[in-house]
N, CA and C atoms of all chains as a GROMACS GRO file, in nm:
protein
  627
    1MET      N    1  13.961  -3.113  12.964
    1MET     CA    2  14.058  -3.125  12.888
    1MET      C    3  14.189  -3.172  12.928
    2ILE      N    4  14.262  -3.269  12.877
    2ILE     CA    5  14.390  -3.314  12.930
    2ILE      C    6  14.504  -3.310  12.827
    3THR      N    7  14.615  -3.255  12.854
    3THR     CA    8  14.725  -3.236  12.757
    3THR      C    9  14.834  -3.335  12.791
    4LEU      N   10  14.885  -3.378  12.685
    4LEU     CA   11  15.000  -3.476  12.688
    4LEU      C   12  15.107  -3.444  12.591
    5LYS      N   13  15.217  -3.445  12.629
    5LYS     CA   14  15.329  -3.415  12.528
    5LYS      C   15  15.357  -3.541  12.438
    6LYS      N   16  15.386  -3.502  12.301
    6LYS     CA   17  15.386  -3.601  12.206
    6LYS      C   18  15.502  -3.697  12.251
    7SER      N   19  15.617  -3.638  12.314
    7SER     CA   20  15.733  -3.731  12.355
    7SER      C   21  15.678  -3.835  12.460
    8ASP      N   22  15.577  -3.772  12.545
    8ASP     CA   23  15.526  -3.878  12.652
    8ASP      C   24  15.440  -3.974  12.595
    9PHE      N   25  15.358  -3.941  12.488
    9PHE     CA   26  15.266  -4.032  12.415
    9PHE      C   27  15.361  -4.144  12.355
   10GLU      N   28  15.483  -4.094  12.300
   10GLU     CA   29  15.555  -4.210  12.232
   10GLU      C   30  15.642  -4.294  12.336
   11LYS      N   31  15.647  -4.237  12.449
   11LYS     CA   32  15.735  -4.322  12.565
   11LYS      C   33  15.624  -4.446  12.591
   12MET      N   34  15.496  -4.382  12.603
   12MET     CA   35  15.392  -4.473  12.637
   12MET      C   36  15.364  -4.595  12.544
   13LEU      N   37  15.369  -4.533  12.408
   13LEU     CA   38  15.356  -4.628  12.298
   13LEU      C   39  15.461  -4.729  12.296
   14ALA      N   40  15.599  -4.673  12.305
   14ALA     CA   41  15.711  -4.779  12.296
   14ALA      C   42  15.709  -4.874  12.398
   15HIS      N   43  15.661  -4.843  12.525
   15HIS     CA   44  15.640  -4.935  12.641
   15HIS      C   45  15.532  -5.039  12.597
   16ALA      N   46  15.423  -4.999  12.552
   16ALA     CA   47  15.307  -5.081  12.519
   16ALA      C   48  15.349  -5.186  12.419
   17GLU      N   49  15.426  -5.132  12.334
   17GLU     CA   50  15.468  -5.226  12.217
   17GLU      C   51  15.581  -5.326  12.265
   18LYS      N   52  15.651  -5.287  12.346
   18LYS     CA   53  15.750  -5.372  12.400
   18LYS      C   54  15.698  -5.482  12.492
   19GLU      N   55  15.577  -5.439  12.565
   19GLU     CA   56  15.513  -5.549  12.636
   19GLU      C   57  15.427  -5.638  12.582
   20LEU      N   58  15.395  -5.619  12.447
   20LEU     CA   59  15.328  -5.707  12.372
   20LEU      C   60  15.379  -5.865  12.376
   21PRO      N   61  15.279  -5.966  12.394
   21PRO     CA   62  15.128  -5.943  12.363
   21PRO      C   63  15.055  -5.901  12.485
   22ASN      N   64  15.137  -5.872  12.602
   22ASN     CA   65  15.051  -5.836  12.725
   22ASN      C   66  15.019  -5.696  12.729
   23GLU      N   67  14.927  -5.664  12.802
   23GLU     CA   68  14.890  -5.524  12.852
   23GLU      C   69  14.996  -5.462  12.920
   24ALA      N   70  15.024  -5.328  12.872
   24ALA     CA   71  15.109  -5.262  12.947
   24ALA      C   72  15.043  -5.134  13.034
   25CYS      N   73  15.122  -5.091  13.140
   25CYS     CA   74  15.030  -4.993  13.222
   25CYS      C   75  15.129  -4.896  13.302
   26GLY      N   76  15.070  -4.784  13.361
   26GLY     CA   77  15.154  -4.696  13.427
   26GLY      C   78  15.057  -4.604  13.494
   27LEU      N   79  15.123  -4.481  13.532
   27LEU     CA   80  15.066  -4.362  13.596
   27LEU      C   81  15.089  -4.245  13.525
   28ILE      N   82  14.989  -4.155  13.539
   28ILE     CA   83  15.019  -4.016  13.484
   28ILE      C   84  15.004  -3.912  13.582
   29ALA      N   85  15.093  -3.812  13.586
   29ALA     CA   86  15.090  -3.705  13.686
   29ALA      C   87  15.126  -3.573  13.630
   30GLY      N   88  15.069  -3.471  13.701
   30GLY     CA   89  15.096  -3.341  13.650
   30GLY      C   90  15.032  -3.242  13.735
   31THR      N   91  14.966  -3.141  13.655
   31THR     CA   92  14.901  -3.040  13.735
   31THR      C   93  14.744  -3.043  13.683
   32ALA      N   94  14.662  -2.984  13.779
   32ALA     CA   95  14.517  -2.977  13.747
   32ALA      C   96  14.471  -2.843  13.788
   33ASN      N   97  14.384  -2.773  13.693
   33ASN     CA   98  14.318  -2.662  13.720
   33ASN      C   99  14.181  -2.672  13.697
   34GLY      N  100  14.094  -2.722  13.791
   34GLY     CA  101  13.965  -2.763  13.768
   34GLY      C  102  13.955  -2.888  13.656
   35GLU      N  103  13.898  -2.868  13.559
   35GLU     CA  104  13.886  -2.996  13.461
   35GLU      C  105  13.994  -2.993  13.372
   36ASP      N  106  14.082  -2.890  13.366
   36ASP     CA  107  14.202  -2.878  13.285
   36ASP      C  108  14.317  -2.954  13.355
   37LYS      N  109  14.374  -3.040  13.269
   37LYS     CA  110  14.493  -3.127  13.328
   37LYS      C  111  14.606  -3.106  13.232
   38VAL      N  112  14.712  -3.106  13.299
   38VAL     CA  113  14.846  -3.102  13.205
   38VAL      C  114  14.933  -3.222  13.253
   39ILE      N  115  14.960  -3.313  13.180
   39ILE     CA  116  15.057  -3.434  13.211
   39ILE      C  117  15.192  -3.394  13.214
   40LYS      N  118  15.269  -3.408  13.314
   40LYS     CA  119  15.412  -3.353  13.312
   40LYS      C  120  15.491  -3.483  13.318
   41GLU      N  121  15.448  -3.581  13.366
   41GLU     CA  122  15.522  -3.721  13.381
   41GLU      C  123  15.441  -3.829  13.350
   42VAL      N  124  15.498  -3.933  13.271
   42VAL     CA  125  15.439  -4.052  13.251
   42VAL      C  126  15.514  -4.164  13.310
   43TYR      N  127  15.459  -4.243  13.388
   43TYR     CA  128  15.528  -4.356  13.451
   43TYR      C  129  15.510  -4.483  13.392
   44LEU      N  130  15.594  -4.555  13.371
   44LEU     CA  131  15.598  -4.690  13.299
   44LEU      C  132  15.607  -4.796  13.426
   45LEU      N  133  15.499  -4.864  13.454
   45LEU     CA  134  15.504  -4.968  13.550
   45LEU      C  135  15.495  -5.091  13.501
   46THR      N  136  15.530  -5.189  13.584
   46THR     CA  137  15.502  -5.330  13.563
   46THR      C  138  15.369  -5.388  13.571
   47ASN      N  139  15.304  -5.459  13.477
   47ASN     CA  140  15.186  -5.521  13.484
   47ASN      C  141  15.216  -5.652  13.550
   48ILE      N  142  15.173  -5.669  13.688
   48ILE     CA  143  15.215  -5.773  13.753
   48ILE      C  144  15.129  -5.895  13.716
   49ASP      N  145  15.016  -5.867  13.639
   49ASP     CA  146  14.928  -5.985  13.588
   49ASP      C  147  14.993  -6.060  13.468
   50LYS      N  148  15.095  -5.991  13.424
   50LYS     CA  149  15.155  -6.043  13.289
   50LYS      C  150  15.039  -6.117  13.197
   51SER      N  151  14.947  -6.032  13.165
   51SER     CA  152  14.833  -6.079  13.088
   51SER      C  153  14.810  -6.006  12.971
   52ASN      N  154  14.742  -6.065  12.868
   52ASN     CA  155  14.684  -6.008  12.740
   52ASN      C  156  14.559  -5.936  12.770
   53GLU      N  157  14.492  -5.970  12.876
   53GLU     CA  158  14.364  -5.923  12.907
   53GLU      C  159  14.337  -5.844  13.047
   54HIS      N  160  14.450  -5.850  13.113
   54HIS     CA  161  14.423  -5.777  13.264
   54HIS      C  162  14.544  -5.705  13.291
   55PHE      N  163  14.538  -5.608  13.387
   55PHE     CA  164  14.650  -5.546  13.432
   55PHE      C  165  14.630  -5.513  13.579
   56SER      N  166  14.734  -5.512  13.654
   56SER     CA  167  14.750  -5.473  13.783
   56SER      C  168  14.879  -5.404  13.803
   57LEU      N  169  14.892  -5.283  13.861
   57LEU     CA  170  15.007  -5.202  13.870
   57LEU      C  171  15.088  -5.275  13.992
   58ASP      N  172  15.206  -5.266  13.973
   58ASP     CA  173  15.294  -5.314  14.084
   58ASP      C  174  15.299  -5.220  14.199
   59PRO      N  175  15.248  -5.265  14.319
   59PRO     CA  176  15.243  -5.168  14.437
   59PRO      C  177  15.368  -5.101  14.468
   60LYS      N  178  15.479  -5.175  14.468
   60LYS     CA  179  15.599  -5.114  14.495
   60LYS      C  180  15.656  -4.996  14.419
   61GLU      N  181  15.626  -5.027  14.287
   61GLU     CA  182  15.664  -4.933  14.175
   61GLU      C  183  15.555  -4.807  14.187
   62GLN      N  184  15.432  -4.840  14.226
   62GLN     CA  185  15.351  -4.746  14.240
   62GLN      C  186  15.373  -4.647  14.362
   63LEU      N  187  15.426  -4.703  14.459
   63LEU     CA  188  15.469  -4.627  14.584
   63LEU      C  189  15.597  -4.548  14.547
   64ALA      N  190  15.679  -4.604  14.454
   64ALA     CA  191  15.792  -4.522  14.414
   64ALA      C  192  15.757  -4.395  14.331
   65ALA      N  193  15.652  -4.426  14.247
   65ALA     CA  194  15.608  -4.305  14.150
   65ALA      C  195  15.542  -4.198  14.253
   66ILE      N  196  15.471  -4.245  14.338
   66ILE     CA  197  15.393  -4.146  14.414
   66ILE      C  198  15.503  -4.053  14.494
   67LYS      N  199  15.610  -4.123  14.538
   67LYS     CA  200  15.718  -4.052  14.604
   67LYS      C  201  15.793  -3.948  14.510
   68ASP      N  202  15.803  -3.996  14.391
   68ASP     CA  203  15.867  -3.915  14.280
   68ASP      C  204  15.782  -3.794  14.243
   69MET      N  205  15.655  -3.812  14.243
   69MET     CA  206  15.555  -3.716  14.219
   69MET      C  207  15.571  -3.620  14.318
   70ARG      N  208  15.578  -3.642  14.445
   70ARG     CA  209  15.576  -3.560  14.570
   70ARG      C  210  15.702  -3.470  14.551
   71ALA      N  211  15.819  -3.534  14.526
   71ALA     CA  212  15.946  -3.463  14.513
   71ALA      C  213  15.946  -3.368  14.410
   72LYS      N  214  15.873  -3.389  14.286
   72LYS     CA  215  15.875  -3.299  14.174
   72LYS      C  216  15.754  -3.207  14.184
   73GLY      N  217  15.669  -3.216  14.304
   73GLY     CA  218  15.570  -3.117  14.325
   73GLY      C  219  15.456  -3.137  14.215
   74ILE      N  220  15.422  -3.250  14.166
   74ILE     CA  221  15.323  -3.277  14.071
   74ILE      C  222  15.217  -3.370  14.140
   75SER      N  223  15.105  -3.373  14.094
   75SER     CA  224  15.000  -3.469  14.151
   75SER      C  225  14.963  -3.589  14.069
   76PRO      N  226  14.925  -3.691  14.128
   76PRO     CA  227  14.869  -3.797  14.047
   76PRO      C  228  14.747  -3.765  13.968
   77LEU      N  229  14.744  -3.788  13.850
   77LEU     CA  230  14.614  -3.764  13.780
   77LEU      C  231  14.531  -3.878  13.725
   78GLY      N  232  14.598  -4.005  13.735
   78GLY     CA  233  14.524  -4.117  13.688
   78GLY      C  234  14.625  -4.220  13.638
   79ASN      N  235  14.577  -4.312  13.560
   79ASN     CA  236  14.662  -4.413  13.508
   79ASN      C  237  14.636  -4.444  13.361
   80TRP      N  238  14.727  -4.518  13.299
   80TRP     CA  239  14.709  -4.548  13.173
   80TRP      C  240  14.733  -4.698  13.145
   81HIS      N  241  14.682  -4.757  13.042
   81HIS     CA  242  14.704  -4.916  13.021
   81HIS      C  243  14.678  -4.928  12.870
   82SER      N  244  14.727  -5.022  12.813
   82SER     CA  245  14.697  -5.066  12.672
   82SER      C  246  14.605  -5.172  12.659
   83HIS      N  247  14.545  -5.173  12.544
   83HIS     CA  248  14.444  -5.283  12.495
   83HIS      C  249  14.535  -5.333  12.368
   84PRO      N  250  14.574  -5.454  12.389
   84PRO     CA  251  14.670  -5.500  12.254
   84PRO      C  252  14.564  -5.530  12.149
   85GLU      N  253  14.450  -5.572  12.170
   85GLU     CA  254  14.363  -5.638  12.073
   85GLU      C  255  14.216  -5.582  12.075
   86SER      N  256  14.198  -5.486  12.138
   86SER     CA  257  14.051  -5.421  12.167
   86SER      C  258  14.062  -5.272  12.157
   87PRO      N  259  13.955  -5.223  12.129
   87PRO     CA  260  13.947  -5.066  12.114
   87PRO      C  261  13.984  -4.983  12.233
   88SER      N  262  14.004  -4.861  12.204
   88SER     CA  263  14.049  -4.760  12.315
   88SER      C  264  13.915  -4.714  12.386
   89ARG      N  265  13.858  -4.806  12.470
   89ARG     CA  266  13.744  -4.773  12.546
   89ARG      C  267  13.730  -4.862  12.667
   90PRO      N  268  13.686  -4.812  12.776
   90PRO     CA  269  13.698  -4.890  12.898
   90PRO      C  270  13.611  -5.014  12.874
   91SER      N  271  13.663  -5.131  12.934
   91SER     CA  272  13.594  -5.257  12.941
   91SER      C  273  13.508  -5.258  13.062
   92ASP      N  274  13.415  -5.354  13.081
   92ASP     CA  275  13.352  -5.356  13.209
   92ASP      C  276  13.436  -5.373  13.314
   93GLU      N  277  13.543  -5.438  13.298
   93GLU     CA  278  13.648  -5.457  13.410
   93GLU      C  279  13.712  -5.336  13.452
   94ASP      N  280  13.752  -5.264  13.352
   94ASP     CA  281  13.805  -5.114  13.363
   94ASP      C  282  13.719  -5.048  13.453
   95LYS      N  283  13.591  -5.040  13.420
   95LYS     CA  284  13.488  -4.958  13.496
   95LYS      C  285  13.475  -5.005  13.646
   96ARG      N  286  13.461  -5.130  13.645
   96ARG     CA  287  13.450  -5.193  13.785
   96ARG      C  288  13.554  -5.157  13.879
   97LEU      N  289  13.693  -5.156  13.825
   97LEU     CA  290  13.803  -5.135  13.898
   97LEU      C  291  13.848  -4.993  13.888
   98ALA      N  292  13.778  -4.895  13.853
   98ALA     CA  293  13.800  -4.753  13.877
   98ALA      C  294  13.725  -4.704  13.982
   99PHE      N  295  13.816  -4.652  14.082
   99PHE     CA  296  13.758  -4.613  14.207
   99PHE      C  297  13.759  -4.457  14.240
  100ASP      N  298  13.820  -4.397  14.135
  100ASP     CA  299  13.832  -4.245  14.156
  100ASP      C  300  13.773  -4.168  14.044
  101SER      N  301  13.661  -4.104  14.077
  101SER     CA  302  13.584  -4.043  13.972
  101SER      C  303  13.647  -3.907  13.922
  102LYS      N  304  13.757  -3.868  13.990
  102LYS     CA  305  13.834  -3.750  13.952
  102LYS      C  306  13.952  -3.782  13.856
  103ALA      N  307  13.981  -3.909  13.862
  103ALA     CA  308  14.100  -3.961  13.785
  103ALA      C  309  14.072  -3.976  13.625
  104SER      N  310  14.191  -3.958  13.554
  104SER     CA  311  14.180  -3.967  13.415
  104SER      C  312  14.216  -4.112  13.387
  105TYR      N  313  14.143  -4.194  13.315
  105TYR     CA  314  14.183  -4.322  13.278
  105TYR      C  315  14.217  -4.346  13.125
  106MET      N  316  14.331  -4.342  13.103
  106MET     CA  317  14.379  -4.333  12.961
  106MET      C  318  14.399  -4.484  12.911
  107ILE      N  319  14.352  -4.495  12.782
  107ILE     CA  320  14.368  -4.646  12.723
  107ILE      C  321  14.429  -4.633  12.575
  108LEU      N  322  14.541  -4.703  12.563
  108LEU     CA  323  14.597  -4.693  12.436
  108LEU      C  324  14.570  -4.825  12.366
  109SER      N  325  14.488  -4.820  12.254
  109SER     CA  326  14.451  -4.942  12.166
  109SER      C  327  14.575  -4.960  12.062
  110LEU      N  328  14.619  -5.089  12.066
  110LEU     CA  329  14.708  -5.138  11.962
  110LEU      C  330  14.648  -5.227  11.866
  111MET      N  331  14.518  -5.226  11.874
  111MET     CA  332  14.439  -5.313  11.795
  111MET      C  333  14.491  -5.299  11.627
  112ASP      N  334  14.492  -5.183  11.592
  112ASP     CA  335  14.559  -5.151  11.462
  112ASP      C  336  14.696  -5.090  11.499
  113ARG      N  337  14.792  -5.185  11.464
  113ARG     CA  338  14.948  -5.143  11.504
  113ARG      C  339  14.990  -5.043  11.430
  114GLU      N  340  14.929  -5.015  11.301
  114GLU     CA  341  14.979  -4.896  11.227
  114GLU      C  342  14.916  -4.780  11.261
  115ALA      N  343  14.808  -4.782  11.354
  115ALA     CA  344  14.737  -4.653  11.391
  115ALA      C  345  14.695  -4.668  11.537
  116PRO      N  346  14.781  -4.662  11.615
  116PRO     CA  347  14.751  -4.676  11.767
  116PRO      C  348  14.642  -4.560  11.814
  117VAL      N  349  14.555  -4.587  11.895
  117VAL     CA  350  14.465  -4.491  11.926
  117VAL      C  351  14.474  -4.479  12.089
  118LEU      N  352  14.486  -4.342  12.131
  118LEU     CA  353  14.488  -4.329  12.285
  118LEU      C  354  14.371  -4.228  12.305
  119ASN      N  355  14.291  -4.270  12.405
  119ASN     CA  356  14.183  -4.181  12.447
  119ASN      C  357  14.185  -4.181  12.614
  120SER      N  358  14.129  -4.064  12.655
  120SER     CA  359  14.130  -4.043  12.803
  120SER      C  360  13.976  -4.047  12.855
  121PHE      N  361  13.943  -4.108  12.960
  121PHE     CA  362  13.814  -4.122  13.013
  121PHE      C  363  13.805  -4.081  13.167
  122LYS      N  364  13.684  -4.028  13.196
  122LYS     CA  365  13.646  -4.018  13.334
  122LYS      C  366  13.553  -4.128  13.357
  123ILE      N  367  13.556  -4.198  13.479
  123ILE     CA  368  13.458  -4.320  13.507
  123ILE      C  369  13.385  -4.280  13.630
  124THR      N  370  13.262  -4.261  13.622
  124THR     CA  371  13.186  -4.203  13.729
  124THR      C  372  13.063  -4.291  13.765
  125GLY      N  373  13.002  -4.265  13.872
  125GLY     CA  374  12.846  -4.321  13.916
  125GLY      C  375  12.892  -4.454  13.984
  126GLU      N  376  12.788  -4.519  14.000
  126GLU     CA  377  12.784  -4.674  14.074
  126GLU      C  378  12.670  -4.736  14.008
  127ASP      N  379  12.697  -4.864  13.994
  127ASP     CA  380  12.591  -4.956  13.931
  127ASP      C  381  12.494  -4.906  13.837
  128PRO      N  382  12.529  -4.882  13.712
  128PRO     CA  383  12.641  -4.894  13.659
  128PRO      C  384  12.734  -4.783  13.654
  129LYS      N  385  12.861  -4.803  13.658
  129LYS     CA  386  12.955  -4.687  13.631
  129LYS      C  387  12.949  -4.655  13.495
  130THR      N  388  12.962  -4.539  13.441
  130THR     CA  389  12.979  -4.494  13.321
  130THR      C  390  13.090  -4.422  13.277
  131SER      N  391  13.129  -4.408  13.166
  131SER     CA  392  13.251  -4.368  13.124
  131SER      C  393  13.229  -4.242  13.010
  132GLU      N  394  13.312  -4.142  13.033
  132GLU     CA  395  13.293  -4.023  12.932
  132GLU      C  396  13.424  -3.978  12.888
  133LYS      N  397  13.437  -3.962  12.759
  133LYS     CA  398  13.566  -3.936  12.697
  133LYS      C  399  13.604  -3.804  12.722
  134GLU      N  400  13.726  -3.766  12.768
  134GLU     CA  401  13.781  -3.640  12.781
  134GLU      C  402  13.833  -3.581  12.663
  135GLN      N  403  13.842  -3.455  12.636
  135GLN     CA  404  13.921  -3.391  12.533
  135GLN      C  405  14.060  -3.415  12.556
  136LEU      N  406  14.137  -3.490  12.463
  136LEU     CA  407  14.280  -3.506  12.497
  136LEU      C  408  14.350  -3.437  12.373
  137ILE      N  409  14.452  -3.359  12.414
  137ILE     CA  410  14.528  -3.290  12.330
  137ILE      C  411  14.680  -3.338  12.332
  138ILE      N  412  14.722  -3.391  12.222
  138ILE     CA  413  14.873  -3.438  12.221
  138ILE      C  414  14.951  -3.324  12.141
  139GLU      N  415  15.044  -3.254  12.224
  139GLU     CA  416  15.112  -3.139  12.172
  139GLU      C  417  15.266  -3.171  12.160
  140ASP      N  418  15.334  -3.099  12.059
  140ASP     CA  419  15.473  -3.115  12.048
  140ASP      C  420  15.555  -3.062  12.167
  141MET      N  421  15.094  -3.903  16.937
  141MET     CA  422  15.220  -3.914  16.863
  141MET      C  423  15.203  -3.863  16.716
  142ILE      N  424  15.326  -3.844  16.668
  142ILE     CA  425  15.311  -3.777  16.526
  142ILE      C  426  15.365  -3.901  16.434
  143ILE      N  427  15.278  -3.912  16.324
  143ILE     CA  428  15.330  -4.005  16.221
  143ILE      C  429  15.305  -3.931  16.081
  144THR      N  430  15.367  -3.986  15.987
  144THR     CA  431  15.335  -3.924  15.851
  144THR      C  432  15.250  -4.003  15.765
  145VAL      N  433  15.141  -3.942  15.728
  145VAL     CA  434  15.055  -4.008  15.642
  145VAL      C  435  15.049  -3.958  15.487
  146ALA      N  436  15.076  -4.018  15.390
  146ALA     CA  437  15.077  -3.974  15.258
  146ALA      C  438  15.165  -3.838  15.244
  147GLY      N  439  15.267  -3.852  15.317
  147GLY     CA  440  15.362  -3.731  15.303
  147GLY      C  441  15.327  -3.615  15.393
  148GLU      N  442  15.224  -3.623  15.481
  148GLU     CA  443  15.206  -3.518  15.566
  148GLU      C  444  15.206  -3.571  15.701
  149LYS      N  445  15.261  -3.480  15.795
  149LYS     CA  446  15.278  -3.520  15.945
  149LYS      C  447  15.127  -3.490  16.008
  150LYS      N  448  15.094  -3.598  16.088
  150LYS     CA  449  14.964  -3.588  16.148
  150LYS      C  450  14.987  -3.640  16.296
  151GLU      N  451  14.909  -3.575  16.370
  151GLU     CA  452  14.906  -3.628  16.524
  151GLU      C  453  14.799  -3.732  16.529
  152VAL      N  454  14.825  -3.849  16.588
  152VAL     CA  455  14.722  -3.945  16.601
  152VAL      C  456  14.736  -4.003  16.742
  153LYS      N  457  14.640  -4.069  16.795
  153LYS     CA  458  14.646  -4.125  16.931
  153LYS      C  459  14.759  -4.254  16.934
  154ASP      N  460  14.801  -4.257  17.052
  154ASP     CA  461  14.903  -4.361  17.078
  154ASP      C  462  14.835  -4.498  17.061
  155GLY      N  463  14.902  -4.598  17.003
  155GLY     CA  464  14.859  -4.719  16.986
  155GLY      C  465  14.749  -4.743  16.872
  156ILE      N  466  14.737  -4.641  16.779
  156ILE     CA  467  14.638  -4.660  16.679
  156ILE      C  468  14.674  -4.768  16.580
  157THR      N  469  14.570  -4.841  16.529
  157THR     CA  470  14.599  -4.933  16.449
  157THR      C  471  14.580  -4.900  16.303
  158VAL      N  472  14.624  -4.991  16.197
  158VAL     CA  473  14.595  -4.936  16.068
  158VAL      C  474  14.451  -4.928  16.034
  159SER      N  475  14.375  -5.018  16.089
  159SER     CA  476  14.226  -5.003  16.068
  159SER      C  477  14.178  -4.881  16.118
  160GLU      N  478  14.209  -4.825  16.241
  160GLU     CA  479  14.167  -4.710  16.292
  160GLU      C  480  14.198  -4.597  16.208
  161LEU      N  481  14.327  -4.593  16.165
  161LEU     CA  482  14.381  -4.487  16.084
  161LEU      C  483  14.304  -4.482  15.946
  162ILE      N  484  14.258  -4.595  15.889
  162ILE     CA  485  14.198  -4.589  15.764
  162ILE      C  486  14.065  -4.521  15.785
  163GLU      N  487  13.996  -4.550  15.910
  163GLU     CA  488  13.866  -4.504  15.928
  163GLU      C  489  13.880  -4.346  15.966
  164GLN      N  490  13.988  -4.313  16.036
  164GLN     CA  491  14.008  -4.178  16.090
  164GLN      C  492  14.042  -4.087  15.961
  165GLU      N  493  14.111  -4.144  15.857
  165GLU     CA  494  14.151  -4.076  15.742
  165GLU      C  495  14.033  -4.082  15.635
  166LYS      N  496  13.925  -4.142  15.673
  166LYS     CA  497  13.807  -4.168  15.564
  166LYS      C  498  13.869  -4.210  15.445
  167VAL      N  499  13.924  -4.316  15.440
  167VAL     CA  500  13.982  -4.369  15.314
  167VAL      C  501  13.856  -4.433  15.241
  168GLU      N  502  13.853  -4.383  15.119
  168GLU     CA  503  13.734  -4.454  15.048
  168GLU      C  504  13.764  -4.593  15.008
  169THR      N  505  13.674  -4.676  14.976
  169THR     CA  506  13.696  -4.814  14.930
  169THR      C  507  13.810  -4.884  14.971
  170PRO      N  508  13.824  -4.912  15.135
  170PRO     CA  509  13.934  -4.950  15.209
  170PRO      C  510  13.964  -5.086  15.164
  171GLN      N  511  13.873  -5.160  15.095
  171GLN     CA  512  13.885  -5.299  15.071
  171GLN      C  513  13.994  -5.302  14.948
  172TYR      N  514  14.001  -5.200  14.872
  172TYR     CA  515  14.093  -5.187  14.764
  172TYR      C  516  14.222  -5.107  14.779
  173VAL      N  517  14.256  -5.088  14.914
  173VAL     CA  518  14.365  -5.011  14.959
  173VAL      C  519  14.475  -5.093  14.997
  174THR      N  520  14.594  -5.084  14.956
  174THR     CA  521  14.721  -5.141  15.002
  174THR      C  522  14.773  -5.040  15.102
  175VAL      N  523  14.838  -5.082  15.210
  175VAL     CA  524  14.898  -4.999  15.299
  175VAL      C  525  15.043  -5.028  15.326
  176SER      N  526  15.139  -4.914  15.313
  176SER     CA  527  15.268  -4.967  15.355
  176SER      C  528  15.315  -4.873  15.479
  177ILE      N  529  15.387  -4.929  15.574
  177ILE     CA  530  15.454  -4.862  15.675
  177ILE      C  531  15.605  -4.869  15.661
  178ASN      N  532  15.660  -4.752  15.666
  178ASN     CA  533  15.817  -4.759  15.625
  178ASN      C  534  15.853  -4.834  15.523
  179GLU      N  535  15.779  -4.827  15.411
  179GLU     CA  536  15.813  -4.883  15.279
  179GLU      C  537  15.794  -5.043  15.287
  180GLU      N  538  15.724  -5.096  15.390
  180GLU     CA  539  15.690  -5.237  15.397
  180GLU      C  540  15.560  -5.245  15.405
  181PHE      N  541  15.510  -5.344  15.299
  181PHE     CA  542  15.355  -5.351  15.279
  181PHE      C  543  15.292  -5.437  15.386
  182VAL      N  544  15.179  -5.404  15.433
  182VAL     CA  545  15.106  -5.469  15.548
  182VAL      C  546  15.002  -5.556  15.482
  183GLU      N  547  14.989  -5.684  15.518
  183GLU     CA  548  14.887  -5.772  15.480
  183GLU      C  549  14.749  -5.713  15.530
  184SER      N  550  14.670  -5.716  15.436
  184SER     CA  551  14.531  -5.680  15.460
  184SER      C  552  14.470  -5.733  15.585
  185GLY      N  553  14.494  -5.874  15.611
  185GLY     CA  554  14.435  -5.941  15.717
  185GLY      C  555  14.487  -5.886  15.847
  186SER      N  556  14.605  -5.804  15.847
  186SER     CA  557  14.661  -5.765  15.959
  186SER      C  558  14.635  -5.620  15.993
  187PHE      N  559  14.548  -5.555  15.931
  187PHE     CA  560  14.514  -5.416  15.950
  187PHE      C  561  14.465  -5.395  16.103
  188ASP      N  562  14.383  -5.481  16.140
  188ASP     CA  563  14.319  -5.471  16.274
  188ASP      C  564  14.416  -5.480  16.387
  189THR      N  565  14.535  -5.567  16.369
  189THR     CA  566  14.625  -5.580  16.480
  189THR      C  567  14.761  -5.510  16.460
  190THR      N  568  14.783  -5.457  16.351
  190THR     CA  569  14.901  -5.387  16.321
  190THR      C  570  14.900  -5.240  16.394
  191VAL      N  571  14.989  -5.213  16.496
  191VAL     CA  572  14.983  -5.095  16.573
  191VAL      C  573  15.087  -5.000  16.534
  192LEU      N  574  15.060  -4.882  16.504
  192LEU     CA  575  15.158  -4.777  16.448
  192LEU      C  576  15.239  -4.718  16.565
  193LYS      N  577  15.360  -4.680  16.522
  193LYS     CA  578  15.455  -4.615  16.629
  193LYS      C  579  15.495  -4.486  16.583
  194GLU      N  580  15.542  -4.411  16.685
  194GLU     CA  581  15.589  -4.270  16.648
  194GLU      C  582  15.672  -4.265  16.536
  195SER      N  583  15.656  -4.159  16.457
  195SER     CA  584  15.727  -4.139  16.346
  195SER      C  585  15.726  -4.241  16.223
  196ASP      N  586  15.628  -4.337  16.235
  196ASP     CA  587  15.595  -4.420  16.126
  196ASP      C  588  15.563  -4.344  16.000
  197ASN      N  589  15.598  -4.390  15.879
  197ASN     CA  590  15.560  -4.338  15.755
  197ASN      C  591  15.453  -4.410  15.690
  198VAL      N  592  15.346  -4.378  15.683
  198VAL     CA  593  15.229  -4.451  15.626
  198VAL      C  594  15.180  -4.411  15.488
  199GLU      N  595  15.168  -4.497  15.385
  199GLU     CA  596  15.105  -4.471  15.272
  199GLU      C  597  14.978  -4.555  15.242
  200PHE      N  598  14.894  -4.492  15.173
  200PHE     CA  599  14.771  -4.576  15.121
  200PHE      C  600  14.778  -4.566  14.976
  201LEU      N  601  14.776  -4.688  14.920
  201LEU     CA  602  14.782  -4.705  14.775
  201LEU      C  603  14.645  -4.772  14.713
  202TYR      N  604  14.596  -4.702  14.635
  202TYR     CA  605  14.465  -4.765  14.570
  202TYR      C  606  14.508  -4.872  14.470
  203PHE      N  607  14.432  -4.977  14.480
  203PHE     CA  608  14.475  -5.090  14.380
  203PHE      C  609  14.416  -5.028  14.243
  204MET      N  610  14.514  -5.034  14.135
  204MET     CA  611  14.482  -4.996  14.002
  204MET      C  612  14.487  -5.111  13.926
  205GLY      N  613  14.397  -5.154  13.850
  205GLY     CA  614  14.390  -5.251  13.766
  205GLY      C  615  14.286  -5.239  13.652
  206GLY      N  616  14.260  -5.335  13.574
  206GLY     CA  617  14.154  -5.335  13.474
  206GLY      C  618  14.174  -5.460  13.382
  207GLY      N  619  14.100  -5.454  13.278
  207GLY     CA  620  14.119  -5.561  13.167
  207GLY      C  621  14.060  -5.511  13.040
  208SER      N  622  14.093  -5.579  12.942
  208SER     CA  623  14.046  -5.544  12.797
  208SER      C  624  13.924  -5.602  12.767
  209ARG      N  625  13.868  -5.711  12.831
  209ARG     CA  626  13.753  -5.786  12.790
  209ARG      C  627  13.623  -5.734  12.872
   0.00000   0.00000   0.00000
């Protein structure tokens, strides 16, 4: 189970909408107790691919975010990105480029602009990698 | 000598290279790792020849990316 504050969801959504038509991306950090994760901080990073179909996090911003997490005593939990025109599920490329089986990979679909969908996935295994949806709770 | 790796102080042999440190730290999928030393990013082609110095601050960052297709 992974818990996200509604205000952080809104922050993520606003960034994703601002970056349209390109994909938006960032990091999530917080605390983990076994399979239960609580997101305390959502980081909005630059998609250096500037693409509607791909994203890569800016390594300089990634480094700054990791240092901020350390300073705040929270841990990296995974990343998030938007799918401007496709559903909230990992693409083949998302799976191929997911290297951490413990991380949460959150995907925000803006396919239906009136009803954005956010899901969180674990991506595990090798050839082929498989994804499994995590229970996501968005709380006030 | 003492260096800092991912925020933790570690003792390593003098003259250790980035490639050797990657091996010593058992970094997974090193082909997708970006390395910074004192906030400067190191070209991946230079890992074998980049020698670390006392008090260097090293970070390993995993490439994070994907796509919607």
